[in-house]
PQR file with spaces between the fields and no chain letter, atoms N, CA, C, O and H, PARSE charges and radii, in Angstrom:
ATOM       1  N    MET     1       0.795   -1.128    0.407 -0.4000 1.5000
ATOM       2  CA   MET     1       0.310    0.057    0.050 -0.0000 2.0000
ATOM       3  C    MET     1       0.909    1.175   -0.039  0.5500 1.7000
ATOM       4  O    MET     1       1.719    1.535    0.815 -0.5500 1.4000
ATOM       5  N    ASN     2       0.556    1.989   -1.230 -0.4000 1.5000
ATOM       6  CA   ASN     2       1.567    3.292   -1.045 -0.0000 2.0000
ATOM       7  C    ASN     2       0.491    4.457   -1.308  0.5500 1.7000
ATOM       8  O    ASN     2      -0.613    4.350   -1.842 -0.5500 1.4000
ATOM       9  H    ASN     2      -0.102    1.697   -1.924  0.4000 1.0000
ATOM      10  N    ILE     3       1.194    5.734   -0.722 -0.4000 1.5000
ATOM      11  CA   ILE     3       0.515    7.087   -0.698 -0.0000 2.0000
ATOM      12  C    ILE     3       0.759    7.546   -2.259  0.5500 1.7000
ATOM      13  O    ILE     3       1.929    7.704   -2.608 -0.5500 1.4000
ATOM      14  H    ILE     3       2.091    5.821   -0.289  0.4000 1.0000
ATOM      15  N    VAL     4      -0.197    7.746   -3.123 -0.4000 1.5000
ATOM      16  CA   VAL     4      -0.070    8.263   -4.395 -0.0000 2.0000
ATOM      17  C    VAL     4       0.077    9.673   -4.200  0.5500 1.7000
ATOM      18  O    VAL     4       0.961   10.296   -4.789 -0.5500 1.4000
ATOM      19  H    VAL     4      -1.148    7.618   -2.839  0.4000 1.0000
ATOM      20  N    ARG     5      -0.989   10.397   -3.161 -0.4000 1.5000
ATOM      21  CA   ARG     5      -0.629   12.257   -3.446 -0.0000 2.0000
ATOM      22  C    ARG     5      -1.275   12.538   -2.227  0.5500 1.7000
ATOM      23  O    ARG     5      -1.756   11.675   -1.492 -0.5500 1.4000
ATOM      24  H    ARG     5      -1.707    9.891   -2.683  0.4000 1.0000
ATOM      25  N    ARG     6      -1.284   13.898   -1.991 -0.4000 1.5000
ATOM      26  CA   ARG     6      -1.872   14.519   -0.782 -0.0000 2.0000
ATOM      27  C    ARG     6      -3.189   15.184   -1.623  0.5500 1.7000
ATOM      28  O    ARG     6      -3.290   15.626   -2.768 -0.5500 1.4000
ATOM      29  H    ARG     6      -0.894   14.599   -2.588  0.4000 1.0000
ATOM      30  N    ILE     7      -4.204   15.034   -0.436 -0.4000 1.5000
ATOM      31  CA   ILE     7      -5.588   15.675   -1.074 -0.0000 2.0000
ATOM      32  C    ILE     7      -5.640   16.666   -0.269  0.5500 1.7000
ATOM      33  O    ILE     7      -5.604   16.563    0.957 -0.5500 1.4000
ATOM      34  H    ILE     7      -4.122   14.675    0.494  0.4000 1.0000
ATOM      35  N    GLY     8      -5.756   18.015   -1.092 -0.4000 1.5000
ATOM      36  CA   GLY     8      -5.831   19.332   -0.412 -0.0000 2.0000
ATOM      37  C    GLY     8      -4.504   19.813   -0.019  0.5500 1.7000
ATOM      38  O    GLY     8      -3.503   19.120   -0.196 -0.5500 1.4000
ATOM      39  H    GLY     8      -5.785   18.099   -2.088  0.4000 1.0000
ATOM      40  N    ALA     9      -4.462   21.069    0.550 -0.4000 1.5000
ATOM      41  CA   ALA     9      -3.326   21.722    0.950 -0.0000 2.0000
ATOM      42  C    ALA     9      -2.499   21.128    1.800  0.5500 1.7000
ATOM      43  O    ALA     9      -2.938   20.164    2.426 -0.5500 1.4000
ATOM      44  H    ALA     9      -5.276   21.632    0.694  0.4000 1.0000
ATOM      45  N    SER    10      -1.268   21.518    1.992 -0.4000 1.5000
ATOM      46  CA   SER    10      -0.102   20.959    2.643 -0.0000 2.0000
ATOM      47  C    SER    10      -0.473   21.604    3.953  0.5500 1.7000
ATOM      48  O    SER    10      -1.239   22.568    3.936 -0.5500 1.4000
ATOM      49  H    SER    10      -0.912   22.302    1.484  0.4000 1.0000
ATOM      50  N    PRO    11       0.033   21.125    5.135 -0.5600 1.5000
ATOM      51  CA   PRO    11       0.271   21.829    6.598  0.2800 2.0000
ATOM      52  C    PRO    11       0.737   23.258    6.219  0.5500 1.7000
ATOM      53  O    PRO    11      -0.141   24.107    6.374 -0.5500 1.4000
ATOM      54  N    VAL    12       1.554   23.568    5.901 -0.4000 1.5000
ATOM      55  CA   VAL    12       2.474   24.684    5.678 -0.0000 2.0000
ATOM      56  C    VAL    12       1.678   25.674    4.835  0.5500 1.7000
ATOM      57  O    VAL    12       1.641   26.861    5.158 -0.5500 1.4000
ATOM      58  H    VAL    12       2.267   22.878    5.775  0.4000 1.0000
ATOM      59  N    GLU    13       1.012   25.186    3.712 -0.4000 1.5000
ATOM      60  CA   GLU    13      -0.225   25.998    2.728 -0.0000 2.0000
ATOM      61  C    GLU    13      -1.141   26.183    3.785  0.5500 1.7000
ATOM      62  O    GLU    13      -1.754   27.249    3.716 -0.5500 1.4000
ATOM      63  H    GLU    13       1.042   24.221    3.450  0.4000 1.0000
ATOM      64  N    ARG    14      -1.447   25.362    4.865 -0.4000 1.5000
ATOM      65  CA   ARG    14      -2.761   26.124    5.716 -0.0000 2.0000
ATOM      66  C    ARG    14      -2.131   26.673    6.966  0.5500 1.7000
ATOM      67  O    ARG    14      -2.848   26.716    7.966 -0.5500 1.4000
ATOM      68  H    ARG    14      -0.949   24.496    4.920  0.4000 1.0000
ATOM      69  N    GLY    15      -0.920   27.088    7.046 -0.4000 1.5000
ATOM      70  CA   GLY    15      -0.475   28.053    8.092 -0.0000 2.0000
ATOM      71  C    GLY    15       0.374   27.578    9.018  0.5500 1.7000
ATOM      72  O    GLY    15       0.966   28.431    9.679 -0.5500 1.4000
ATOM      73  H    GLY    15      -0.339   27.053    6.233  0.4000 1.0000
ATOM      74  N    SER    16       0.624   26.293    9.274 -0.4000 1.5000
ATOM      75  CA   SER    16       1.530   25.490   10.135 -0.0000 2.0000
ATOM      76  C    SER    16       2.830   26.219   10.094  0.5500 1.7000
ATOM      77  O    SER    16       3.342   26.574    9.032 -0.5500 1.4000
ATOM      78  H    SER    16       0.144   25.601    8.737  0.4000 1.0000
ATOM      79  N    VAL    17       3.252   26.393   11.033 -0.4000 1.5000
ATOM      80  CA   VAL    17       4.734   27.424   11.193 -0.0000 2.0000
ATOM      81  C    VAL    17       5.790   26.426   10.641  0.5500 1.7000
ATOM      82  O    VAL    17       6.487   26.644    9.650 -0.5500 1.4000
ATOM      83  H    VAL    17       2.837   26.105   11.896  0.4000 1.0000
ATOM      84  N    GLY    18       5.830   25.010   11.603 -0.4000 1.5000
ATOM      85  CA   GLY    18       6.965   23.940   10.913 -0.0000 2.0000
ATOM      86  C    GLY    18       6.383   23.069   10.264  0.5500 1.7000
ATOM      87  O    GLY    18       7.177   22.134   10.158 -0.5500 1.4000
ATOM      88  H    GLY    18       5.264   24.832   12.408  0.4000 1.0000
ATOM      89  N    GLY    19       5.322   22.802    9.695 -0.4000 1.5000
ATOM      90  CA   GLY    19       4.742   21.743    9.018 -0.0000 2.0000
ATOM      91  C    GLY    19       4.526   20.450    9.590  0.5500 1.7000
ATOM      92  O    GLY    19       4.261   19.545    8.798 -0.5500 1.4000
ATOM      93  H    GLY    19       4.677   23.561    9.781  0.4000 1.0000
ATOM      94  N    GLN    20       4.579   20.219   10.664 -0.4000 1.5000
ATOM      95  CA   GLN    20       4.836   19.022   11.512 -0.0000 2.0000
ATOM      96  C    GLN    20       3.236   18.824   12.321  0.5500 1.7000
ATOM      97  O    GLN    20       2.282   19.590   12.459 -0.5500 1.4000
ATOM      98  H    GLN    20       4.794   20.954   11.307  0.4000 1.0000
ATOM      99  N    ALA    21       3.459   17.611   12.691 -0.4000 1.5000
ATOM     100  CA   ALA    21       2.072   17.286   13.719 -0.0000 2.0000
ATOM     101  C    ALA    21       0.725   17.944   13.257  0.5500 1.7000
ATOM     102  O    ALA    21      -0.107   18.263   14.106 -0.5500 1.4000
ATOM     103  H    ALA    21       4.234   16.988   12.579  0.4000 1.0000
ATOM     104  N    CYS    22       0.546   18.110   12.192 -0.4000 1.5000
ATOM     105  CA   CYS    22      -0.965   18.494   11.264 -0.0000 2.0000
ATOM     106  C    CYS    22      -1.715   17.648   10.928  0.5500 1.7000
ATOM     107  O    CYS    22      -1.285   16.496   10.875 -0.5500 1.4000
ATOM     108  H    CYS    22       1.221   17.851   11.501  0.4000 1.0000
ATOM     109  N    PRO    23      -2.957   17.896   10.620 -0.5600 1.5000
ATOM     110  CA   PRO    23      -3.951   16.773   10.243  0.2800 2.0000
ATOM     111  C    PRO    23      -3.560   16.757    8.512  0.5500 1.7000
ATOM     112  O    PRO    23      -3.104   17.770    7.982 -0.5500 1.4000
ATOM     113  N    ASP    24      -3.786   15.569    7.788 -0.4000 1.5000
ATOM     114  CA   ASP    24      -3.397   15.446    6.429 -0.0000 2.0000
ATOM     115  C    ASP    24      -4.279   14.600    6.083  0.5500 1.7000
ATOM     116  O    ASP    24      -4.937   13.946    6.892 -0.5500 1.4000
ATOM     117  H    ASP    24      -4.156   14.746    8.219  0.4000 1.0000
ATOM     118  N    ILE    25      -4.388   14.522    4.791 -0.4000 1.5000
ATOM     119  CA   ILE    25      -5.125   13.502    4.023 -0.0000 2.0000
ATOM     120  C    ILE    25      -4.701   13.183    2.981  0.5500 1.7000
ATOM     121  O    ILE    25      -4.501   14.112    2.198 -0.5500 1.4000
ATOM     122  H    ILE    25      -3.853   15.053    4.134  0.4000 1.0000
ATOM     123  N    PHE    26      -4.388   11.805    2.518 -0.4000 1.5000
ATOM     124  CA   PHE    26      -3.627   11.225    1.258 -0.0000 2.0000
ATOM     125  C    PHE    26      -4.486   10.102    0.689  0.5500 1.7000
ATOM     126  O    PHE    26      -5.125    9.286    1.353 -0.5500 1.4000
ATOM     127  H    PHE    26      -4.550   11.051    3.154  0.4000 1.0000
ATOM     128  N    GLU    27      -4.412   10.176   -0.563 -0.4000 1.5000
ATOM     129  CA   GLU    27      -5.191    9.108   -1.548 -0.0000 2.0000
ATOM     130  C    GLU    27      -3.857    8.059   -1.595  0.5500 1.7000
ATOM     131  O    GLU    27      -2.710    8.500   -1.658 -0.5500 1.4000
ATOM     132  H    GLU    27      -3.893   10.840   -1.102  0.4000 1.0000
ATOM     133  N    LEU    28      -4.151    6.680   -1.559 -0.4000 1.5000
ATOM     134  CA   LEU    28      -3.557    5.554   -1.235 -0.0000 2.0000
ATOM     135  C    LEU    28      -3.790    5.174   -2.571  0.5500 1.7000
ATOM     136  O    LEU    28      -4.681    5.711   -3.229 -0.5500 1.4000
ATOM     137  H    LEU    28      -5.083    6.321   -1.508  0.4000 1.0000
ATOM     138  N    GLN    29      -2.818    3.998   -3.177 -0.4000 1.5000
ATOM     139  CA   GLN    29      -2.674    3.557   -4.650 -0.0000 2.0000
ATOM     140  C    GLN    29      -4.062    2.556   -4.977  0.5500 1.7000
ATOM     141  O    GLN    29      -4.523    2.290   -6.087 -0.5500 1.4000
ATOM     142  H    GLN    29      -2.093    3.562   -2.642  0.4000 1.0000
ATOM     143  N    ASP    30      -4.471    2.180   -3.864 -0.4000 1.5000
ATOM     144  CA   ASP    30      -5.994    1.308   -4.042 -0.0000 2.0000
ATOM     145  C    ASP    30      -7.251    2.172   -4.078  0.5500 1.7000
ATOM     146  O    ASP    30      -8.375    1.670   -4.059 -0.5500 1.4000
ATOM     147  H    ASP    30      -4.096    2.397   -2.963  0.4000 1.0000
ATOM     148  N    GLY    31      -7.032    3.461   -4.130 -0.4000 1.5000
ATOM     149  CA   GLY    31      -8.023    4.575   -4.061 -0.0000 2.0000
ATOM     150  C    GLY    31      -8.408    4.664   -2.704  0.5500 1.7000
ATOM     151  O    GLY    31      -8.729    5.836   -2.513 -0.5500 1.4000
ATOM     152  H    GLY    31      -6.119    3.868   -4.146  0.4000 1.0000
ATOM     153  N    SER    32      -8.554    3.903   -1.510 -0.4000 1.5000
ATOM     154  CA   SER    32      -8.430    4.694   -0.261 -0.0000 2.0000
ATOM     155  C    SER    32      -8.066    5.935    0.275  0.5500 1.7000
ATOM     156  O    SER    32      -7.584    6.813   -0.440 -0.5500 1.4000
ATOM     157  H    SER    32      -8.293    2.950   -1.665  0.4000 1.0000
ATOM     158  N    PHE    33      -8.234    6.062    1.331 -0.4000 1.5000
ATOM     159  CA   PHE    33      -7.727    7.445    1.713 -0.0000 2.0000
ATOM     160  C    PHE    33      -7.127    7.244    3.238  0.5500 1.7000
ATOM     161  O    PHE    33      -7.697    6.562    4.089 -0.5500 1.4000
ATOM     162  H    PHE    33      -8.625    5.349    1.912  0.4000 1.0000
ATOM     163  N    ALA    34      -5.836    7.976    3.455 -0.4000 1.5000
ATOM     164  CA   ALA    34      -5.337    7.666    4.871 -0.0000 2.0000
ATOM     165  C    ALA    34      -5.418    9.180    5.506  0.5500 1.7000
ATOM     166  O    ALA    34      -5.295   10.229    4.874 -0.5500 1.4000
ATOM     167  H    ALA    34      -5.372    8.530    2.764  0.4000 1.0000
ATOM     168  N    VAL    35      -5.626    9.047    6.738 -0.4000 1.5000
ATOM     169  CA   VAL    35      -5.841   10.697    7.519 -0.0000 2.0000
ATOM     170  C    VAL    35      -4.970   10.757    8.571  0.5500 1.7000
ATOM     171  O    VAL    35      -4.938    9.852    9.405 -0.5500 1.4000
ATOM     172  H    VAL    35      -5.725    8.195    7.251  0.4000 1.0000
ATOM     173  N    ILE    36      -4.392   11.538    8.619 -0.4000 1.5000
ATOM     174  CA   ILE    36      -3.502   11.820    9.697 -0.0000 2.0000
ATOM     175  C    ILE    36      -4.314   13.084   10.287  0.5500 1.7000
ATOM     176  O    ILE    36      -4.548   14.053    9.565 -0.5500 1.4000
ATOM     177  H    ILE    36      -4.418   12.273    7.941  0.4000 1.0000
ATOM     178  N    GLY    37      -4.852   13.015   12.012 -0.4000 1.5000
ATOM     179  CA   GLY    37      -5.738   13.519   12.775 -0.0000 2.0000
ATOM     180  C    GLY    37      -5.135   13.345   14.229  0.5500 1.7000
ATOM     181  O    GLY    37      -4.086   12.766   14.511 -0.5500 1.4000
ATOM     182  H    GLY    37      -4.662   12.228   12.598  0.4000 1.0000
ATOM     183  N    THR    38      -5.935   13.907   15.008 -0.4000 1.5000
ATOM     184  CA   THR    38      -6.057   13.408   16.570 -0.0000 2.0000
ATOM     185  C    THR    38      -6.752   12.613   17.036  0.5500 1.7000
ATOM     186  O    THR    38      -7.957   12.850   17.112 -0.5500 1.4000
ATOM     187  H    THR    38      -6.787   14.377   14.779  0.4000 1.0000
ATOM     188  N    ASP    39      -6.303   11.604   17.427 -0.4000 1.5000
ATOM     189  CA   ASP    39      -7.055    9.966   18.101 -0.0000 2.0000
ATOM     190  C    ASP    39      -8.066   10.836   19.361  0.5500 1.7000
ATOM     191  O    ASP    39      -7.716   11.304   20.445 -0.5500 1.4000
ATOM     192  H    ASP    39      -5.323   11.412   17.365  0.4000 1.0000
ATOM     193  N    LYS    40      -9.329   10.811   18.735 -0.4000 1.5000
ATOM     194  CA   LYS    40     -10.286   11.245   19.960 -0.0000 2.0000
ATOM     195  C    LYS    40     -11.393   10.142   20.100  0.5500 1.7000
ATOM     196  O    LYS    40     -12.554   10.483   20.328 -0.5500 1.4000
ATOM     197  H    LYS    40      -9.613   10.431   17.855  0.4000 1.0000
ATOM     198  N    THR    41     -11.043    8.819   19.964 -0.4000 1.5000
ATOM     199  CA   THR    41     -11.882    7.483   19.760 -0.0000 2.0000
ATOM     200  C    THR    41     -12.371    7.476   21.386  0.5500 1.7000
ATOM     201  O    THR    41     -13.540    7.097   21.465 -0.5500 1.4000
ATOM     202  H    THR    41     -10.100    8.542   19.779  0.4000 1.0000
ATOM     203  N    GLU    42     -11.838    7.762   22.550 -0.4000 1.5000
ATOM     204  CA   GLU    42     -12.193    7.643   23.766 -0.0000 2.0000
ATOM     205  C    GLU    42     -13.238    8.633   24.001  0.5500 1.7000
ATOM     206  O    GLU    42     -14.334    8.255   24.415 -0.5500 1.4000
ATOM     207  H    GLU    42     -10.888    8.069   22.486  0.4000 1.0000
ATOM     208  N    LEU    43     -12.972   10.022   23.748 -0.4000 1.5000
ATOM     209  CA   LEU    43     -13.864   11.012   23.876 -0.0000 2.0000
ATOM     210  C    LEU    43     -15.238   10.656   23.173  0.5500 1.7000
ATOM     211  O    LEU    43     -16.291   10.738   23.806 -0.5500 1.4000
ATOM     212  H    LEU    43     -12.082   10.329   23.412  0.4000 1.0000
ATOM     213  N    LEU    44     -15.202   10.265   21.871 -0.4000 1.5000
ATOM     214  CA   LEU    44     -16.348   10.273   20.915 -0.0000 2.0000
ATOM     215  C    LEU    44     -16.839    8.982   20.932  0.5500 1.7000
ATOM     216  O    LEU    44     -18.030    9.067   20.633 -0.5500 1.4000
ATOM     217  H    LEU    44     -14.347   10.198   21.357  0.4000 1.0000
ATOM     218  N    ASP    45     -16.544    7.864   21.121 -0.4000 1.5000
ATOM     219  CA   ASP    45     -16.940    6.521   20.977 -0.0000 2.0000
ATOM     220  C    ASP    45     -18.167    6.439   21.654  0.5500 1.7000
ATOM     221  O    ASP    45     -18.913    5.567   21.209 -0.5500 1.4000
ATOM     222  H    ASP    45     -15.576    7.795   21.363  0.4000 1.0000
ATOM     223  N    GLY    46     -18.575    7.066   22.561 -0.4000 1.5000
ATOM     224  CA   GLY    46     -20.058    6.859   23.305 -0.0000 2.0000
ATOM     225  C    GLY    46     -20.933    7.618   22.983  0.5500 1.7000
ATOM     226  O    GLY    46     -21.897    7.839   23.715 -0.5500 1.4000
ATOM     227  H    GLY    46     -17.969    7.774   22.923  0.4000 1.0000
ATOM     228  N    SER    47     -20.740    8.258   21.630 -0.4000 1.5000
ATOM     229  CA   SER    47     -21.685    9.488   21.081 -0.0000 2.0000
ATOM     230  C    SER    47     -21.813    8.992   19.745  0.5500 1.7000
ATOM     231  O    SER    47     -22.487    9.685   18.982 -0.5500 1.4000
ATOM     232  H    SER    47     -19.956    8.079   21.035  0.4000 1.0000
ATOM     233  N    LEU    48     -21.195    7.705   19.206 -0.4000 1.5000
ATOM     234  CA   LEU    48     -21.509    7.458   17.910 -0.0000 2.0000
ATOM     235  C    LEU    48     -23.206    7.221   17.741  0.5500 1.7000
ATOM     236  O    LEU    48     -23.841    6.616   18.605 -0.5500 1.4000
ATOM     237  H    LEU    48     -20.648    7.142   19.826  0.4000 1.0000
ATOM     238  N    PRO    49     -23.824    7.767   16.544 -0.5600 1.5000
ATOM     239  CA   PRO    49     -25.306    7.057   16.466  0.2800 2.0000
ATOM     240  C    PRO    49     -25.363    5.819   16.457  0.5500 1.7000
ATOM     241  O    PRO    49     -24.484    5.222   15.836 -0.5500 1.4000
ATOM     242  N    ALA    50     -26.249    5.180   17.035 -0.4000 1.5000
ATOM     243  CA   ALA    50     -27.022    4.031   16.973 -0.0000 2.0000
ATOM     244  C    ALA    50     -26.694    2.829   15.850  0.5500 1.7000
ATOM     245  O    ALA    50     -26.442    1.627   15.932 -0.5500 1.4000
ATOM     246  H    ALA    50     -26.963    5.665   17.539  0.4000 1.0000
ATOM     247  N    ASP    51     -26.842    3.863   14.685 -0.4000 1.5000
ATOM     248  CA   ASP    51     -26.288    2.662   13.323 -0.0000 2.0000
ATOM     249  C    ASP    51     -24.784    2.995   13.022  0.5500 1.7000
ATOM     250  O    ASP    51     -24.252    2.729   11.944 -0.5500 1.4000
ATOM     251  H    ASP    51     -27.047    4.839   14.618  0.4000 1.0000
ATOM     252  N    ALA    52     -24.174    3.575   14.032 -0.4000 1.5000
ATOM     253  CA   ALA    52     -22.478    3.498   13.386 -0.0000 2.0000
ATOM     254  C    ALA    52     -21.860    2.444   14.607  0.5500 1.7000
ATOM     255  O    ALA    52     -22.359    2.070   15.668 -0.5500 1.4000
ATOM     256  H    ALA    52     -24.606    3.791   14.908  0.4000 1.0000
ATOM     257  N    SER    53     -20.753    2.195   14.059 -0.4000 1.5000
ATOM     258  CA   SER    53     -19.897    1.277   14.926 -0.0000 2.0000
ATOM     259  C    SER    53     -18.334    1.602   14.594  0.5500 1.7000
ATOM     260  O    SER    53     -17.888    2.408   13.777 -0.5500 1.4000
ATOM     261  H    SER    53     -20.348    2.499   13.197  0.4000 1.0000
ATOM     262  N    ARG    54     -17.650    0.737   15.468 -0.4000 1.5000
ATOM     263  CA   ARG    54     -16.382    0.753   15.117 -0.0000 2.0000
ATOM     264  C    ARG    54     -15.820   -0.511   15.276  0.5500 1.7000
ATOM     265  O    ARG    54     -16.494   -1.229   16.016 -0.5500 1.4000
ATOM     266  H    ARG    54     -18.012    0.083   16.131  0.4000 1.0000
ATOM     267  N    ALA    55     -14.478   -1.193   14.681 -0.4000 1.5000
ATOM     268  CA   ALA    55     -14.046   -2.514   15.331 -0.0000 2.0000
ATOM     269  C    ALA    55     -13.103   -2.002   15.932  0.5500 1.7000
ATOM     270  O    ALA    55     -12.696   -0.857   15.739 -0.5500 1.4000
ATOM     271  H    ALA    55     -13.931   -0.610   14.080  0.4000 1.0000
ATOM     272  N    ASP    56     -12.592   -2.913   16.838 -0.4000 1.5000
ATOM     273  CA   ASP    56     -11.600   -2.705   17.696 -0.0000 2.0000
ATOM     274  C    ASP    56     -10.130   -2.104   17.270  0.5500 1.7000
ATOM     275  O    ASP    56      -9.336   -1.520   18.007 -0.5500 1.4000
ATOM     276  H    ASP    56     -12.922   -3.843   16.994  0.4000 1.0000
ATOM     277  N    TYR    57     -10.014   -2.366   16.080 -0.4000 1.5000
ATOM     278  CA   TYR    57      -8.699   -1.763   15.319 -0.0000 2.0000
ATOM     279  C    TYR    57      -8.848   -0.475   14.758  0.5500 1.7000
ATOM     280  O    TYR    57      -7.973    0.236   14.264 -0.5500 1.4000
ATOM     281  H    TYR    57     -10.660   -2.840   15.481  0.4000 1.0000
ATOM     282  N    GLU    58     -10.353   -0.199   14.920 -0.4000 1.5000
ATOM     283  CA   GLU    58     -10.475    1.226   14.050 -0.0000 2.0000
ATOM     284  C    GLU    58     -10.241    2.305   15.400  0.5500 1.7000
ATOM     285  O    GLU    58     -10.353    1.999   16.587 -0.5500 1.4000
ATOM     286  H    GLU    58     -11.064   -0.776   15.321  0.4000 1.0000
ATOM     287  N    LYS    59      -9.847    3.784   14.774 -0.4000 1.5000
ATOM     288  CA   LYS    59      -9.804    4.678   15.719 -0.0000 2.0000
ATOM     289  C    LYS    59     -11.058    5.845   15.096  0.5500 1.7000
ATOM     290  O    LYS    59     -11.371    5.850   13.905 -0.5500 1.4000
ATOM     291  H    LYS    59      -9.756    4.032   13.810  0.4000 1.0000
ATOM     292  N    ILE    60     -11.660    6.763   16.089 -0.4000 1.5000
ATOM     293  CA   ILE    60     -12.215    7.716   15.331 -0.0000 2.0000
ATOM     294  C    ILE    60     -10.973    8.982   15.498  0.5500 1.7000
ATOM     295  O    ILE    60     -10.423    9.312   16.548 -0.5500 1.4000
ATOM     296  H    ILE    60     -11.406    6.759   17.056  0.4000 1.0000
ATOM     297  N    VAL    61     -10.730    9.578   14.054 -0.4000 1.5000
ATOM     298  CA   VAL    61      -9.674   10.651   14.030 -0.0000 2.0000
ATOM     299  C    VAL    61     -10.635   11.819   13.491  0.5500 1.7000
ATOM     300  O    VAL    61     -11.580   11.784   12.702 -0.5500 1.4000
ATOM     301  H    VAL    61     -11.177    9.310   13.200  0.4000 1.0000
ATOM     302  N    VAL    62      -9.979   12.977   14.287 -0.4000 1.5000
ATOM     303  CA   VAL    62     -10.368   14.364   14.065 -0.0000 2.0000
ATOM     304  C    VAL    62      -9.586   15.045   13.250  0.5500 1.7000
ATOM     305  O    VAL    62      -8.380   15.105   13.493 -0.5500 1.4000
ATOM     306  H    VAL    62      -9.211   13.006   14.927  0.4000 1.0000
ATOM     307  N    ILE    63     -10.149   15.698   12.107 -0.4000 1.5000
ATOM     308  CA   ILE    63      -9.054   16.757   11.165 -0.0000 2.0000
ATOM     309  C    ILE    63     -10.111   18.192   11.642  0.5500 1.7000
ATOM     310  O    ILE    63     -11.172   18.230   12.264 -0.5500 1.4000
ATOM     311  H    ILE    63     -11.128   15.649   11.910  0.4000 1.0000
ATOM     312  N    THR    64      -9.287   19.241   11.050 -0.4000 1.5000
ATOM     313  CA   THR    64      -9.911   20.546   11.159 -0.0000 2.0000
ATOM     314  C    THR    64     -10.951   20.383    9.994  0.5500 1.7000
ATOM     315  O    THR    64     -10.891   19.474    9.167 -0.5500 1.4000
ATOM     316  H    THR    64      -8.424   19.211   10.545  0.4000 1.0000
ATOM     317  N    ARG    65     -11.778   21.230   10.016 -0.4000 1.5000
ATOM     318  CA   ARG    65     -12.553   21.654    9.097 -0.0000 2.0000
ATOM     319  C    ARG    65     -11.875   22.422    8.020  0.5500 1.7000
ATOM     320  O    ARG    65     -12.410   22.316    6.917 -0.5500 1.4000
ATOM     321  H    ARG    65     -11.826   21.969   10.688  0.4000 1.0000
ATOM     322  N    GLU    66     -10.712   23.245    8.102 -0.4000 1.5000
ATOM     323  CA   GLU    66     -10.113   23.953    7.219 -0.0000 2.0000
ATOM     324  C    GLU    66      -9.325   22.422    6.347  0.5500 1.7000
ATOM     325  O    GLU    66      -9.320   22.469    5.117 -0.5500 1.4000
ATOM     326  H    GLU    66     -10.277   23.330    8.998  0.4000 1.0000
ATOM     327  N    THR    67      -8.874   21.497    6.852 -0.4000 1.5000
ATOM     328  CA   THR    67      -8.404   20.610    6.100 -0.0000 2.0000
ATOM     329  C    THR    67      -9.114   19.835    4.963  0.5500 1.7000
ATOM     330  O    THR    67      -8.740   19.567    3.821 -0.5500 1.4000
ATOM     331  H    THR    67      -8.879   21.459    7.851  0.4000 1.0000
ATOM     332  N    LEU    68     -10.318   19.544    5.670 -0.4000 1.5000
ATOM     333  CA   LEU    68     -11.483   18.876    4.648 -0.0000 2.0000
ATOM     334  C    LEU    68     -11.512   19.684    3.805  0.5500 1.7000
ATOM     335  O    LEU    68     -10.842   19.482    2.793 -0.5500 1.4000
ATOM     336  H    LEU    68     -10.623   19.762    6.597  0.4000 1.0000
ATOM     337  N    LEU    69     -12.315   20.903    3.934 -0.4000 1.5000
ATOM     338  CA   LEU    69     -12.343   21.778    3.101 -0.0000 2.0000
ATOM     339  C    LEU    69     -11.597   22.137    2.201  0.5500 1.7000
ATOM     340  O    LEU    69     -12.016   22.337    1.060 -0.5500 1.4000
ATOM     341  H    LEU    69     -12.860   21.066    4.756  0.4000 1.0000
ATOM     342  N    ARG    70     -10.566   22.260    2.489 -0.4000 1.5000
ATOM     343  CA   ARG    70      -9.554   22.806    1.235 -0.0000 2.0000
ATOM     344  C    ARG    70      -8.845   21.264    0.301  0.5500 1.7000
ATOM     345  O    ARG    70      -8.138   21.253   -0.708 -0.5500 1.4000
ATOM     346  H    ARG    70     -10.225   22.098    3.415  0.4000 1.0000
ATOM     347  N    ALA    71      -9.328   20.206    1.046 -0.4000 1.5000
ATOM     348  CA   ALA    71      -9.353   18.772    0.137 -0.0000 2.0000
ATOM     349  C    ALA    71     -10.182   18.628   -0.726  0.5500 1.7000
ATOM     350  O    ALA    71     -10.066   17.848   -1.671 -0.5500 1.4000
ATOM     351  H    ALA    71      -9.902   20.214    1.865  0.4000 1.0000
ATOM     352  N    LYS    72     -11.325   19.515   -0.471 -0.4000 1.5000
ATOM     353  CA   LYS    72     -12.620   18.930   -1.530 -0.0000 2.0000
ATOM     354  C    LYS    72     -12.301   19.044   -2.983  0.5500 1.7000
ATOM     355  O    LYS    72     -12.727   18.179   -3.748 -0.5500 1.4000
ATOM     356  H    LYS    72     -11.419   20.149    0.296  0.4000 1.0000
ATOM     357  N    LYS    73     -11.571   20.061   -3.433 -0.4000 1.5000
ATOM     358  CA   LYS    73     -11.154   19.987   -4.881 -0.0000 2.0000
ATOM     359  C    LYS    73     -10.893   19.102   -5.379  0.5500 1.7000
ATOM     360  O    LYS    73     -11.383   18.717   -6.440 -0.5500 1.4000
ATOM     361  H    LYS    73     -11.224   20.764   -2.812  0.4000 1.0000
ATOM     362  N    ASP    74      -9.667   18.304   -4.442 -0.4000 1.5000
ATOM     363  CA   ASP    74      -9.051   17.330   -4.901 -0.0000 2.0000
ATOM     364  C    ASP    74      -9.580   15.791   -4.540  0.5500 1.7000
ATOM     365  O    ASP    74      -8.745   14.889   -4.609 -0.5500 1.4000
ATOM     366  H    ASP    74      -9.269   18.616   -3.580  0.4000 1.0000
ATOM     367  N    ILE    75     -10.826   15.499   -4.192 -0.4000 1.5000
ATOM     368  CA   ILE    75     -11.494   14.395   -4.115 -0.0000 2.0000
ATOM     369  C    ILE    75     -12.484   14.208   -5.472  0.5500 1.7000
ATOM     370  O    ILE    75     -13.423   14.908   -5.850 -0.5500 1.4000
ATOM     371  H    ILE    75     -11.505   16.232   -4.136  0.4000 1.0000
ATOM     372  N    PRO    76     -11.912   13.011   -6.039 -0.5600 1.5000
ATOM     373  CA   PRO    76     -12.786   12.846   -6.955  0.2800 2.0000
ATOM     374  C    PRO    76     -14.168   12.276   -6.931  0.5500 1.7000
ATOM     375  O    PRO    76     -14.402   11.377   -6.123 -0.5500 1.4000
ATOM     376  N    ASP    77     -15.329   12.804   -7.918 -0.4000 1.5000
ATOM     377  CA   ASP    77     -16.233   12.697   -7.753 -0.0000 2.0000
ATOM     378  C    ASP    77     -16.828   10.981   -8.024  0.5500 1.7000
ATOM     379  O    ASP    77     -17.988   10.762   -7.674 -0.5500 1.4000
ATOM     380  H    ASP    77     -15.139   13.534   -8.574  0.4000 1.0000
ATOM     381  N    VAL    78     -16.215   10.103   -8.489 -0.4000 1.5000
ATOM     382  CA   VAL    78     -16.422    8.755   -8.425 -0.0000 2.0000
ATOM     383  C    VAL    78     -15.240    7.747   -8.184  0.5500 1.7000
ATOM     384  O    VAL    78     -15.461    6.537   -8.131 -0.5500 1.4000
ATOM     385  H    VAL    78     -15.273   10.281   -8.773  0.4000 1.0000
């Protein structure tokens, strides 16, 4: 599994001074997406809607609104 490209603006483009420890989104070779964000599993797990669940190996990761909105233009429609 390899990263093909970044989706959206880089952390530096979004104003990160050092460009480190910032949320990011990447498209993978198989068409999946990888997200770097803050692990908020413990905080949000009990708030999931009744029709949502996660496996033990899955985490709830939070990214900033700006990260997702700036990625929107790079996300394919299909």
